[in-house]
N, C-alpha and C positions, 0 to 999 in steps of 0.2 A: 468819855470812856465808861459807858454804862455797864451794868451787870457785874459790878465788883472789880472791873479791870482798872488798873492804876498805872497805865503806861504814859510816861512823860517823854517829850521829845518829838521832833518832826518825822513821825513814822510815815513812810511812803504808803500810798493807797494800795490795798490788796486788789489783785485782778480776780474777776469772777471766774475766769477760765484757767487760772493758775492751778497747777497740781504739785503738791509736795508729798513725797512718798511717806507712808506711815512710819517707816523705820527712822526717817530723819526727825519727824515730830516726836516720836518716842524717845529719841536720844536727847532732844532739847528739853523734854519734860522730865528727864531724870533728875534735874536740879542738883547737879554736882557743883561743888564750890567753883570749879573751872570747867567751862565748855568751850571747845575750839571747833569751828567749822572751817575746813581748809579745802580750797579748790580754785581752779583758774577762773578767769573772767567767763561769765556766762554759765557757770555751774549752779546757779540758783541759790546762792547763799542768802542774798537779801530777800529773795522771794520766800525762802524757808523761814527766815526770821519774821517777816511780816505776817505770814500765814499763822505762825505759832503765837506771836504776840496778839494778833487779832482774836485768837481763840481763848486767851488766858482768862481764867476765872478764879485763880488761886489767891487773889487779893494781895499779891506781893508788889511792893513799890518797885516799879521798873522804869529805868532811864535808858532811852535809846539814843545813842550818840553816833552819827555818821561822821567819819573822819574824812578830811580832804587835804589839800596841799599844805594847809597851815600846820598840820601835825608832823611834818617831815623833819622838824627839829624838836628836841625835848621840850624847850620852852613853849613852842606852839602846841605840842600835844597836850601838855598839862593845862595850858590856858584854855584849850578847846573843851576839855573835860570839866574844868572849873566853871567855865561859863555855862555849860549845860546844867551843872548842879545848881548854880545860882538861879537860872531861869526856871528851873523846876521847883524852886523853893526848898532845895535840899542842902543849901550852903549859904553862908552869909556873904554880903556884898563886899566886905572888906578886902582890899588888896587886889581887886580884879584889874587886870591889864598892867600891873606894875612890874614890867619885865626887868627893870633895873634892880629890883630887889632879889634877883637870882631865883631861888627856889620857892618863892612865895606861892605860886600857883600850885606846885606839887604839894607843898605843906598844907595848903588850904584843902586840897582834895583828900589828903591823908586824914586831916582832922575831921572832915565831914563824914568820912566813911568809917574810920576805925572806931569812932566813939558811939556808933549807932547800936541800939538794942533791937529795933525792928529790922527784919530782913530787907536788904536793898539789892536789887538786881540791876547791874549795869551791863548794857549790851553795846559793845564797840564794833560797829560795822566798818568795813574797809580798813581793817587794822594793819594791812600791809603798808599803809601810808605812815604809820607811827615810826618816827626815827629813820625814815627812808634815806635822808641825806646824812644824818649823823645821830648817834646815840641810841640806836635800836636795842642794843644789848642792855644798856642801862635802864631803858623804859621797861623791857621785859622783866628784868630783875626786880625793879621797884614794884611793878604790878603784882608779881608773884609773891613778893614779901607782904604786900597789902592783903592778898588772899589768905596767906598763912596766918596773919595776925588779926584778921577781922572775921570772926565767926558769923557775923550777920551779912557778909557780902557773898553774892553769887555773881561771878564774872563770866560773860559770854562774849567771845570775840569771833569775828568772821574775817578771814584773811586769805590771800592768794598764795602766800609763801609759808614755808616751814619756819617757825620761830623758836627760839630757845624757851619761850613761854610754854610751848607745847612739850618740847623734849625734856627740859629740866623740870618743868612742872609735874610731869608724870612721876618724878622721883620723890616728890615731897607733899603733894596734895592729891585728893581724889579728883580725877579728870575724866571728862567724856570728850572723845575726839570723833568728829564726823569727817571722814576722809573723802577724797574725790570719788572713790569707788562707791561710797554710800550715797553721795549726792547724784551720781550719774543715774540716768533713767534706765530702768529695766523694761522689758517688753510689757509687763503688766501696768507699769506706770504710763507707758505710751497709750495703751488701750484706754486707761482711765482718763487721760488727757483728751483723747479723741472723743470720748463720750461727752465730756464737758463742752467741747466745741460742736457736738452733734455731727460728727464725721464718722462714717462707717469705716472700720478697719479690721483686717483679719490678723490672726496670730502670726502668720508668715510675714505679713507686711510690717507688723510691729517688730518682729525679730530682725528683719532686714534693716529697718531704720536704726535700731540700736547698734547693729554690727557696723554699718556704714559710718555712723557718727560717733561711735564709742560711747553712746549714751549722753552726749553733751546736751544738757537740758535746754539751754537757750536755742541751740540750733534745732533740736527736736520740736520745741514749741513753735518756732518759726515755720517749720515744714507742715506741722499740723494746722497752724493758722492759715497758711497759704492754701492748703487743701479745702479749708472751710470757706475761704473767700472765693477761690476759683472753682469750687464745686467738683473737684477731681479727687482721686484716691490719694492717700497719704504716701508721699515718696520723698526721697532726698533730692532737693533742688540744688543744682550746682551753683546757680547764681546766688542763692541765699547763703550757702556755705562760703562762697568767695567773699561775700560781704562781711561775714563774721570773721574770716581770717584777716581781711584788711583791717578791721577794727582791732583785732587781737594784736597784729603786728604794730599798728600805730600806737597801741597802748603799752607795748614793751619798750621800756626806757633804755634797756641795755642793747647797744649795737651788736655786741658779741652774741647775745641770745637770739636776736633776729637772724644773724648770720647762721647760727647753729640750726635754727628751725628750717631755714630755706635749704641749707646744704644736706642735712640729714633726711630730708624728705625725698631726695633723689633716688636712693636705693629702696627696694621693697622693704628691707629690714637691715639692721646694722648691729655690729657688736661694739663693745667699748673701745677695742683697738681700732675699729673702723671710724669711730667718732674722733679719735685722736688724729687719724689720717685725713679725714674730711675737713676738720676745722684746724687750720694751720697755726692759730695764735695760742695754742696751749690751754684753751678754756674748755675743751670738749668734754672732759669728764665732769667738771663742775656743772656745766649746763645740762649734761645728761642726767645727773642726779636731781637737779632742780625740776626738770621736765617730768622725770619719772614720778617724783613725789607730788607734782601738781596733778597728775592723772592724765596728762595729754599723751604720754607714751605708754605703750603696752610692753610688758616684759614677758618673754617666753623662754623657758628652759629647754635647751636642745642638747643633743649628744655632743655638739660642738661648743657648748657654753651658752651663756645668756644672749638672747637676741632681742632687739627693740624695734618697734614699729609704731606708726601713727594709724588711727582708724582710716580705712580706705578713702572715704570722702574728704577727710581732713588732709590727708597726704596729697590727694589730687589737687585740692585747692591751693595748698602750699606750693606744689610744683608749678601750677599755672601762674601764681604770683611771681615765683622765682624766674620762670622763663620770660615773663613780661618785663621784669625789672633788670634782670641780669641774664641776657641771652646765652652767654658762654658758661654760666654756672654749672649746668648739667655736665658739660664736657669736662670741665675742670675737676669735678667730683669723681667722675669715672676714671680719669687719668690718675688721680690720687689713690684710687682704690686698686689699681692694677697691681702694684707692688705687694700690697697686703694680700690680695687674692692668690698670688703665687705661693704664699706661705700657708694660707688657710684653706684654700679650695682647690688648688692645682690648676692645670691648664684650662679646664672648662670655665673656672671663675675668671681667669685673666681674659679669656676669649670674650666672655659676656661683657665685661667692662670695656674692652678694646672696641667692640662693635658699637656700644652705646656712646663711646667717645668719638666715634667715626674715625678711628685709627685703623684704616682698612689694610694697610701694608702689614701692620703688626698682627691683625686678626688672621690674615691669610697665612702668615708665617707660622702661627700657632697651629692652625688647621693642618698645614703640611707636616710639621714636625711631630705633632701629637695625634695623627690621624687614627692609628689603631686604637689608642685609648679612648678617643672621643667617639668613634663610630660604634664601639662595643659598650663602653662604660656610660656614655651620656647621649644616646641617639636622639631622644626626644628634644633635649636641649640644643643639640646640633641642628636639628630641623628647624627649631624655633629661631635660632640665631641667624641661620642662613637667609631667612625671609627679610632680615633687616639690611642686607647688603644692597647697594645700588644696582639698578637693573643691568648696567653694562658689565659689572663684575659677575652677576648671576649668570649672564649669558656667555661669558668668556672663560670663566674659571672651571676646569674639569671637576674639581672636588665639589664645588658648589652645585654643579649640574648633577652629580651623583647624589648629593644630599636631596636635591629637589625631586629628581626623577625616580630614584631607586631606593633610597633609604626607607621611605615610608612603606614600600612594598616588600621589603625583606622580612622574612619570618611571617609569611602569610598575610601581608598587608597590615599587620598590627604594629609594625615597627619593632626594631630590636629592643629587647629588654636590657636594662642595665646589668652588666656582667659583674659577678663578684671576683672574677679572675684577674690577676695582674696581667696587663698587656704584654704580649710576647713579641720580641723583635723579629722573629721568623728569619733567622740568619740564612737558612738554607735557600731562600729565594732571592738573596741579594744579587747573585750573578745574573739570573734571568731578568730581574728588574733592570739591571744595568744595561743588558742587551736591548731590552725594549726601549730604554731611554735613548740609546744610541740610534736605534731604528727611527725614532721620532725626532732625531736631530736635537737631542737634549731638551725636549719639552715633555711635559706631563700630559698624557691624553686620558680619556675616560676609561679606556681598557686597563691601563696601569692602575688607576684609582680603584676600579672594580676588583682587580686582582688583589690589591692590598686590602680592600674591604672584605673580600671573601676569606682571605687568610686570617684576618683579625677575627672574623666570625667563627672560623673553625676553632681557634684557640680561646674563644669565649664559650664554646659549647653550643653555639647557634648553628648547627649543621644545615638546617633548612634554609636559613638566611644565606649561608655560604653557597649552597647549591644554586640559589637564585642568582647571586652575583656572578658565579662562574658560568652559568648558563647564558647570561647576557654577554659575557666575554666571548663564548663560543659563537653565539649568534652574530656578533660583530665580525668574527673571523670568517664565518661562512658568507656573510653578505658582502664583505670587502676583500675576499680572497687574501686574508691575512693569516699566514701559517702560524706565526707566533701566538696570535690571539686564539686560533683554533686549538692549538696544543695546550696552552695554559688554561683555556676554558674547560676542555674535556678532562684534562688532568686534575683540575680543581674540583670538577663535579665528581670524578671518581673518588677523590680524597674525602669529600664531604659525605658521599653515600657510604663509603666503606667504614669510616669512623662512626657514622650514625648507626651502623649495623644493618643496613639494607643490602645484604650480601648479593641477592639475585640481581638487583639493579646495578650494583658495582661491577659484577662479572659481565653483565650485558654490555656495559660501556667499553669494556676491554675488547669487544668485537669490532670496534671502529677501526677500519683498515689503517688509517694514518697513525692512530695511537698504537695499534698492534705492531706496525713497522718500527716505531720508535722504541717500544718495549723490547722488541727482539734484538735490536742493534741500532740500525739507522744512523743518523748524523751525530756528530759530537759537539755541536754548538751548545752554548750554555743552557738554552731552553730545553733542547732535546735531552741533555744529560739530567737535568732536574726532573723532567717528566718521566724519564726511564727509571730513575732511582725511586721516585715516589710511587709510580704506577706499580712497580714490582712489589713494593711493600704493601700497597693497598690490595693487590691481587692476593698476596699471601693472607692478609687479614680476612678478606671475604671468603677465601677458600677454607680457612680454618673455621670461621663462623658457620659456614654451610656444611662443614665436614665432608668436603668433596674428596673423591679418591686421590686427586692430585695435590692434596694439601701439603704433603711432605715435600713434594717437588717444588711447590710454590714457595714454601718457607726456605728451602735450600737455594732458590734462585734470587733471593733478596740481595740487593747490592748495598754495601756498607757506605753510608754517606761520609763525605770527607770530614765534616765537622761533627763533634758530639753535641748535637742540638736536638730539637724536638723530633725531627724526622728520624734521627738515629734512635731516639728513645722509643719511637713507635715500633721500630724493628725489634727491640728487646721485648716490648710488651707482646708482640705477636708470637715470639718464641715462647713466652710464658703461656699464652693462650693455647698454643699447640701442646706444650709439655703437660698442661693440667689435664688433658684428655688422653694423649698418646704416649706421654713420656714415662720412662721407668723412674723409680725413686731417685736413682742417681742423676737422671736428666733433670728432674724437678729440683733437686738440691743445687745443681749447677746453675740453673736459671735463677733460682732464688738469690744466689750470690751476685749474678749479673744485674738483677733488678736493684739490689741494695747499692751496688756500685753506681748504677745509672742515676739514682736519686741524688747522689753527691755531686754529679756533674751538672744537673739542671738548676736553673735559677729558681729559688724558692717562691712559692705562691702561685705558680702557674698550673694550668689544668693538666699538663703532661706529667708533672710531679705527682699530682693526686691520682692520675690514672695508673701510673707505675705502682704506687702504693696499694691500690685496690687489687692489682694483679698479684702483687706480693702476698697480700692477705689470703687470696684465693689459693695460692700454691701452698702456703703454710698450713691452711686448714686441710687441704688434700693430704698433706704429709703428717697429719695428726698433731701438729704443733699449734693447737688452738690458743693456748695462753700467749704464745709469742705473737700470733696473729692479732690478738686483741691489743697488745702493746703497740704494734705498728699502727693499728687502726685508730687508736686514741689520739695519734698525732695528726690525723687527717682533718681537713675542713669538712664540716657537715654540709653536703651539697647533693645535687642530683647525680653527680658522678659517683659518690660514695654510698648512696642510700641502698642500692641493691646489694653491695658488699656487706653493709651493716646487717641487712636482713639475713644474708647467707651465713655470716658469722654467728648471729644470734641463734639461728637454727642449729648450727654445729654445736653450740653450747647447750642445746636442749631447752632453750627459752622460746618455745614455739609461739606463744601469744605475742610476745614482744617482737618476734620476727615478722609475724603477720602485720602488726601495727606499723613497723618500720617500712616494710615493703609497700603497704598501702599508701603511706605518706609520700614515698618516692614516686609512685605511679601518678600522683597528682600533678607532677611537673612535666609539662609538654616537651621540655628539652631532653628528657631521658632518652638514651639511645634504644634502638630496638633490641639490642643485645641485653641491656639491663632490664628492659621491659619484660622480655621473656623470662629472664632469670628471676625477677621479682614475682611474676605470676606463679612460677614453679615453686618458689619458696613458700608462698601462701598455700598452694595446693598441697605440698608435702607436709607442712605444719598442720594444716587442717586434717589431713589423713591421720597423722600421728595423734591428734587430739580426738580421734574417733568420729569426725564429721565427714564421712565418706562422700555423701552427696554434694556437699559444698566443695569438697576437694576436687571432685570430678568436674564441677562447673568451672573452677579456676584453672584446672588443667586444660579444659577446652579453650579458655581465653588465651592461654599461652600457645596452644596449637594454632589458633587463628592468626596470631601475630607471626608465628613461625612460617605459616603458609604464605603470608603477605610479604615477608621480607627475606625468606630463605634461611633464617636462623635455625641452627640445629645443635650447636655445641652446648647450650645450657641444659639440654635434656641429658647429656652425658654426665653432667655434674650431679644429677639426682642420685639418691640412694637407690641401688638396683631394685630392691624389693618394692620400694614406693612407686618407681616408674612402672614396674611390671604390674602392680595392682591397679594403677590408674589407666594404663594403656590397654590392659586386658590382652585379648588375642587378636586385636585389630591389626592387620598387616600394615595399614597406612600409618597408624600411630607408632607401631614398633619401628617403622622406617625412619622415624624422627631421631632415632638413636643409632646411626649407622657406624657402629664401632667395628674394628677389625674382627674377622671371623672367630677367632678364639674367644674374644671378650663377648661377642654376640652369642656364641654357643653357651657360654657360662651364664649369660643373662637368662636364657630360655629354660635352664634347669630349675627345678623347684628350689625355693629359697633355702630349705633345710639342707639340701645337698650341697649348697655353696658354702655352708659353714665349715670352717677348718676342723679337721679331725683332732682328737685328743693329742696325737703325737706332734701336731704342729704348734701347740702351746706348751711351754715348759711347765714344770710343776709349780714354780713360783707364780707364773702368769695365771695358771688356773686358780691358785689361791687368791690372787688379786681380783680375778673375775668373780669368784665367789663372794669376796668381801664387798665388791661393788654393788651386789644385789641389796645389801642392807645399808650402804653408805652413799651419801649424795655426791661425793667427789674425792679428790686426792687426799684431802686432810683426813677424812673419815677412814679411808682405806689404810693410810699410814698409821693411824691410831689403832686400828683393829689388828694390824699385822706387825706392829712394833718396828716400823721403818720410818725413814725421814720422808717428808712430803715430796721432796725432789725425786727420791727413788721411786715413790709411788707414781709420780707423774710419768717417769721414764717407762715403768712397766705398763702403765695404762696406754701410753702411745704405741707400744709394741703390740698390745692386745688389740687396740682399735685397728691398727694397720692390718694385722693378720685376719681380723674379722671383716674388714672392709667397712667398718663403722666410722661415723664422724662424731658421735656423741654417746653419752652413757646410755640413753634410751635405746639407740640403735644397737649398741653392743649387747644389751640385755635381750633384745628381741632376737638378734641373730644367733645368740648362744643358748637359746632355750634347749634344755636337755643335755647340753654339753657338760656343765658343771655337775648336774645330778648324776650323769652317767659315770663320772669319775669318783664320785663320793663313795 
C-alpha cells in the first residue's frame, strides 16, 4: 500500500473500467464518524469502497472487513471483526476463538478500538449479514455506542438493508448516508463508463439505459461491457437483465419477498392497497417498504395517491421469470385486483384486469353494462382492451366489432376523447331499444350498439362522433331495407347536427320523406314515437338558431316527452333560446322559472344540466340581472359548454379584456358547438369594438359571419348590443340579414343610435339621478354611497335603467345615455 495508504484487509481488486460517481466518492471522503452505503445487490457498494480506498492518501489506518455467513450470529460477527483486527496487528492475540467465554470477542474489539489515540477507520462490507439470523439490533446498538465513545473511530458500513444503525445513529452521531438513489447511475455516469470501455454512446442512449434499468449499476455495467465485446451500440439486453434478476431472486432468502417481487411486477404500477390484495399472506406493506428503501421500486405521487413501479426492463425480467416458474401467477394477480379496481378505478379498471385474467364472460358483461361510460369516458382504453380478446369473440360480439371497426373513426378518425361528463342513461330511448331488441329476437346487433354509442356521444358533447355513428346506422337501414335502422339513424343524425348548431344541415335532414311522414304523424310504434318527439324538438332548435320565419310555429309544435329526462330538458332549453330573442320580459321571466325547475329534475353532473344553466344565465343577463346570473354561473363546471356563456357574462359586466380571453380559450376546443362558436366570436368582436380596436373587431365579426354562413346560425347576432351590431355590419344588406328580427325591432335597429335612447319622460327622476351618479361611480356600491341609498336599492334602480336603455353594462348605459343626463340638469 504505497503512497501513504494504510489499508489492511483482503481488499478486492479494482476494475480498470469501473466507474464510481464523484458524488459517491465525495460522500465517502467526508470522513463522518459513521458512513452508511445502502443499496440492493449490484448497486456498486463494494465497487465504490474499493475505488475510494484505492485512492486514499490521507494516511488513516484503515481496516477493510468483508462479512459473510459467519457473521449471522452476534458471536460470529464479533469474532470476524476481532480476527481482522488481530491479523492487521491492531489487536492482541489473547482470547481469539474462545466462544465459550461469551463476550470475549466483543470485549476484545471494544478494548482495541476505544483506547486508540490515532484515527482508525473500519470498513464493514456486506453488513446486511451481521446478525441476520439473530441479534442484529444488539449488534447495531453496540457498534453505535462504540462510535459515540471512540473519538478516534471512523466506521463505514455497506449494507443492502435499512438498519437501526442508520436510523438511530442519525439521532446521536454525525452520519453520512449514501442511499440507492445516490448509488444509481445517472446518464452522465453511463457516458463516463462507456468512455472507459471505449464505446461510443449518445445522450439519448444513455438516458434510455438509465430509464429502462433504473440506473442499476451492475446491469448498466454489463450492458456497456456487452457493447464493448460485441462491437454494437449500448442497449439494454434482456438476457443480461434476466440473468441479474435470477441472481437477485436466488440471493433473496425470504420466500415472502420473492413472492412479492414476482406478484407486484404483474401490473404496470400498484398502490399500497393493491400490494395488500396481490400478496395474500399479509406481508405486502412490509415488503413494499423494504423494496422502496432499497431503491428497486419507484414511488410516484398521483392524484389518486402514491403509486409504485419497477424500472421497465427490471419489471419485464421479473414477469418473464414469474411466467416461467408460475404460469398461473399473472391470472391470479389480475383476479385479485378486480375487486380493488371496482373501488379505485371503476368499470374500466375491472375490465382491464378481467381481460388480462382471461375472464371473458366477466369482461363482456362489463362492456355491455357500462357501454356508455366506457365508449365516452375511456375510448382509447376500450380500443386497446378489445384487441386482447380471442379472435372468435372479436368476430362474433357486436360491441367488440363496433370498437374495432367504428370507435377509432368516430370524431374524425382521432378517436373519442375522454369525456368529463357523467354518463347519461338516456331513458327516452329505452322503448325504442326494446323494440329493436324484439326485432332481433332478443339479441344485440351492431345497429343497436351504434345507436347506444351515438347517444352516449351526444351526451358527452361529441356531436361529430355521434353523427358518424348514426350515419352508419342509416346506411345499414338503406342497405338492408331496415326501417327501424333508417329512422333511428336519420333521427340520430338530426339530433347530433341540431345540438351541434348546424342549423342548415339539420333542417335539410327533415326533408327526408320517410322522416317527414313520421314527424307529421305516421305510425305509433315505439321507434316512430321516439323519432317524432325528438325530431320536432330538433326542428324547433334549428329553426330558432337560424331565426327562420316559422320558428314560433316550430317551437309550438314540440311534443312533450312522457318522462322528464334529457329530451324533455332540451325542449325547455329551446323555449329559452326562443324567448331570449323574441320573448317579452314576462315570457323571459316565465322561462327562467322553468329552467330553474328543470335543473332540479335532472341528474347532477350531466351535460344537459350544464346546458340548462348556461341558458338560464343568458336570460338573466338579458333581463338585467347580471349579479344573479353570476351566482348561477359560479356553480357550473368550467367546460366547452359554458365557456361562451362565461365570455358573454364577462362582457355584460364590462370586463371586456377578460371576456376576450375567455372566449379565445373556449374557441380552442373542437367540441364547441357552432352556436357557441359564433357567440364567442361576436363577444370578442363586441369587446374589441368597445375597447376602441375597430379594425380587429371587424375582423372577428367577419369570422363569426363565416361560421354563420357555413352553419345557418343567426340567433347569436340578435344577442349583440344593437349599436355594436350596426357599427360592425354597416349598411351591407347581407350582413344586416344576419339579424332577421321582426319588422318592428328591425326598424328600430336601423334608426340612428341616439334616436333609440329613451326620452327623459321614460326615466323617473330617481333613475336619472342614478344614471348621473353612475358616470362618476364604478358600480352599485358607489351609486349607493353617492345618493345615500342601500346597495340593493341602487342595484334595483340600475336594472330598471339598463332595461329602459337597452344596455347590458355600465359602459353601454353611459354610451346610450349621452346627452340625456346633461339635458335634464
